[in-house]
C-alpha positions in Angstrom: 0.0 0.0 0.0 1.6 3.3 -1.1 0.8 6.9 -0.2 -0.5 7.6 -3.7 -2.9 4.7 -3.3 -4.1 5.9 0.1 -4.6 9.4 -1.3 -6.4 8.1 -4.4 -8.8 6.1 -2.2 -9.4 9.1 0.1 -10.3 11.2 -3.0 -12.6 8.4 -4.1 -14.4 8.3 -0.8 -15.0 12.1 -1.0 -16.2 11.9 -4.7 -18.8 9.2 -4.0 -19.8 11.0 -0.8 -19.0 8.0 1.4 -17.3 10.6 3.5 -18.8 14.1 4.3 -17.1 16.8 6.3 -19.0 19.6 8.0 -17.1 21.1 11.0 -19.6 24.1 11.3 -22.7 21.9 11.5 -21.5 18.6 12.9 -23.2 15.2 12.7 -24.5 13.4 15.7 -23.5 9.8 16.1 -25.6 7.1 17.6 -23.5 7.4 20.8 -24.5 11.1 21.0 -21.0 12.2 20.1 -20.8 15.3 17.9 -18.7 14.7 14.9 -17.5 16.9 11.9 -17.3 13.8 9.7 -19.8 11.2 8.6 -18.3 8.1 7.1 -20.5 5.5 5.3 -18.2 3.0 3.5 -21.2 1.0 2.5 -21.4 3.5 -0.4 -18.2 1.9 -1.8 -20.2 -1.2 -2.7 -22.5 0.8 -5.0 -19.7 2.1 -7.2 -17.8 -0.6 -9.1 -14.7 1.5 -9.6 -14.5 2.3 -5.9 -15.4 -1.2 -4.9 -12.6 -2.6 -7.1 -10.1 -0.1 -5.6 -11.0 -1.3 -2.1 -10.7 -4.9 -3.2 -7.3 -4.5 -4.9 -6.0 -2.5 -1.9 -7.1 -5.2 0.5 -5.4 -7.8 -1.7 -2.2 -5.7 -1.6 -2.4 -5.6 2.2 -3.0 -9.3 2.5 0.1 -10.0 0.4 2.1 -9.0 3.5 1.0 -12.3 5.2 1.7 -16.0 4.4 -0.2 -19.1 5.3 -3.6 -17.4 5.6 -6.3 -20.0 6.2 -9.4 -17.9 6.1 -10.8 -14.3 5.9 -13.1 -13.1 8.7 -15.5 -10.2 8.2 -16.8 -8.1 11.1 -20.6 -7.8 10.9 -22.1 -6.0 9.2 -20.1 -3.6 7.1 -17.0 -5.7 7.0 -18.8 -8.7 5.6 -19.0 -7.7 1.9 -15.4 -6.5 1.7 -14.2 -9.6 3.5 -16.2 -11.8 1.1 -14.7 -10.0 -1.9 -11.2 -10.5 -0.6 -11.8 -14.2 0.3 -13.1 -14.8 -3.2 -10.1 -13.0 -4.8 -7.7 -15.1 -2.7 -9.7 -18.3 -3.1 -9.9 -18.6 0.7 -12.7 -19.7 3.1 -14.8 -16.9 4.5 -16.4 -16.5 7.9 -17.9 -13.6 9.8 -18.4 -12.5 13.4 -21.7 -11.3 14.6 -22.0 -8.4 17.1 -23.8 -10.8 19.4 -24.8 -14.5 19.2 -27.7 -15.5 17.1 -30.8 -15.7 19.3 -32.2 -18.9 17.7 -30.9 -22.1 16.0 -27.3 -22.9 16.9 -26.9 -19.4 18.5 -23.7 -18.9 16.6 -21.4 -15.9 17.2 -19.1 -16.9 14.3 -20.8 -17.9 11.1 -19.2 -20.3 8.6 -16.9 -23.3 8.9 -13.6 -22.9 10.7 -11.2 -25.1 12.6 -9.1 -24.3 15.7 -5.6 -23.2 14.9 -6.5 -21.6 11.6 -4.8 -18.3 10.8 -7.2 -15.5 9.8 -7.2 -11.9 8.6 -10.0 -9.8 10.0 -11.7 -7.3 7.7 -13.4 -4.1 8.9 -14.8 -1.2 7.0 -14.1 1.6 9.5 -12.0 1.9 12.7 -13.3 4.5 15.1 -12.6 3.6 18.8 -11.8 0.0 17.7 -14.4 -1.5 20.1 -16.5 -3.6 17.8 -13.5 -4.8 15.8 -11.6 -5.9 18.9 -14.6 -7.7 20.3 -14.7 -9.7 17.0 -11.0 -10.3 17.3 -11.3 -11.6 20.8 -14.2 -13.8 19.8 -12.1 -15.4 17.1 -9.2 -16.0 19.5 -11.5 -17.5 22.2 -12.7 -19.9 19.5 -9.2 -21.1 18.9 -8.3 -19.0 15.8 -5.1 -17.1 15.3 -5.7 -13.5 14.2 -2.8 -12.3 12.0 -4.0 -8.8 11.7 -7.0 -6.5 11.1 -7.4 -4.9 7.7 -9.7 -1.8 7.3 -10.8 0.5 4.6 -10.4 3.6 6.7 -9.4 4.7 10.2 -10.0 7.9 12.1 -6.7 7.3 13.9 -8.1 8.0 17.3 -5.3 7.6 20.0 -7.8 5.4 21.9 -8.0 2.9 19.0 -4.3 2.9 18.4 -3.7 2.0 22.1 -6.4 -0.6 22.1 -5.0 -2.5 19.1 -1.6 -2.3 20.7 -2.8 -3.7 24.0 -4.6 -6.6 22.1 -1.3 -7.2 20.3 -3.1 -7.1 16.9 -1.5 -5.3 14.0 -3.8 -2.9 12.2 -3.5 -2.0 8.5 -5.7 0.2 6.5 -6.2 1.6 3.0 -6.5 5.2 3.9 -6.7 7.4 7.0 -8.1 10.6 8.5 -4.8 12.5 8.1 -4.6 11.7 4.4 -8.2 12.5 3.9 -7.8 16.0 5.3 -4.8 16.6 3.0 -6.8 15.5 0.0 -9.9 17.5 1.1 -7.8 20.6 1.4 -6.0 19.9 -1.9 -9.3 19.5 -3.8 -10.9 22.6 -2.3 -13.5 20.6 -0.3 -12.3 22.4 2.9 -10.2 25.4 3.6 -7.2 25.7 6.0 -9.3 26.9 8.9 -11.6 24.0 8.6 -8.7 21.6 8.3 -7.4 22.9 11.7 -10.8 22.3 13.3 -11.0 18.8 11.8 -7.5 17.9 12.9 -8.3 19.0 16.5 -11.3 16.6 16.5 -9.1 13.6 15.8 -7.1 14.2 18.9 -10.0 15.1 21.2 -13.3 13.8 19.7 -15.2 14.1 23.0 -14.4 17.8 23.7 -13.6 19.3 20.4 -17.0 20.8 19.8 -17.0 22.7 23.2 -13.5 23.9 22.3 -14.8 25.1 18.9 -17.6 27.0 20.6 -15.3 28.6 23.1 -12.9 29.6 20.4 -15.7 31.1 18.3 -17.1 33.1 21.2 -13.6 34.4 22.2 
């Protein structure tokens, strides 16, 4: 994965409106957190060119590993990208639910797997890393060896970086928030002032909006 590929993918996310930036009128996440960015990588699936870029980039990242036995997607958004990668590499595919199925066999992990298999975990977006790491722990608890987590995009929150480090799970991604801001500025999507606000959010997502309001008032 090269810097030019990461920048190209970031531009693609902007072009298909998978990512939208609005520091003045932030979005509200399900958690209640105010955010100047909205990321919906499911949009990638609707655009063949973007979808192929994501697939080829994941293939490139997967080439860093040997003896991969299976690909594991994180439900739900990681499932299609994981399936595309598994198909391209001719490998088995499984996926991890957010919670066990409430009926039938009550599976948490869907698909056939065997203990000791080495898997790559596929996620569409890394924010705090919570859901991804829950899936990774579930795989480990079921006897699978997790080689790494591959994601389409990461916000690069310090919290997520620390969490993956503590779990001893390498994280690789196609593009990142830092690169996105550079491309958004270069293409005129945002100006320098907006870029500064957006950069502040990455380092303090819980308090950035109050900081913005205080700065505006002063």
